[in-house]
N, C-alpha and C positions, 0 to 999 in steps of 0.2 A: 768381254770380260767382267764379273761382279765387283763392286768394293762393294763393301756391306761397311757403315759407321752405325753405328751402334745410337736411336734415336734418347737423347736427352734432354727431351721438351717438358720433362716433367718436372726439370732441375731448374732451381734456384738463381742456377746462376746461366748466363748466355754462353758466354759459350767452353770449349773445348777443348785439350792439345793435344791435338795429331802426331806422333809417331812418326820419323824421319819416313818408314816402310807405309806407312798409309799414305803419307804425303805422293811418294814416289806413285805406290800406287794410282790416287788418284788424277796423278800427272799425268800417268799413260794412260789410264782410262781417256783420258782430253786429246790425250794428242792423238789417240785412235778415233776418233769421233772426229776429227777435222777433213778427212777425206771424204767425209759423206757426210760433210757439210754443217754439220754439229756446229759450231764455233762460238765452243766453250774455255779454249783456253785461253787468248788474255782475257778474260778475266777470272781466269782459277789462278792463273801467274798476279795478277796486279790485287789478288787476295793472298798471295801467299806471303805474295816477296815484302808489302806493305804492312801484311797484319789485320786489314779492313774485314771487315763482314760482307756476306753478300747480302744480306739487308739491309745496313746501311747505304751501299752502291744502290740499292734500288732505291731504300727511301730516296735519297740524295738527289736523283734523277728524278723520280718523279714531282719532283717541290715546283 
């Protein structure tokens, strides 16, 4: 499964709103990767439910 997310790195805003269908696609892709040993479901759910950005978590963990 491929999930396409538009590249907004050139924008002045740091984040973009993802609608429920895109969030579902991202969640489904992460869930399907779990059996293959790609453990991204927990951080993804943390991002979705708390509103944290992955970059914020990475920066915090690397302090």
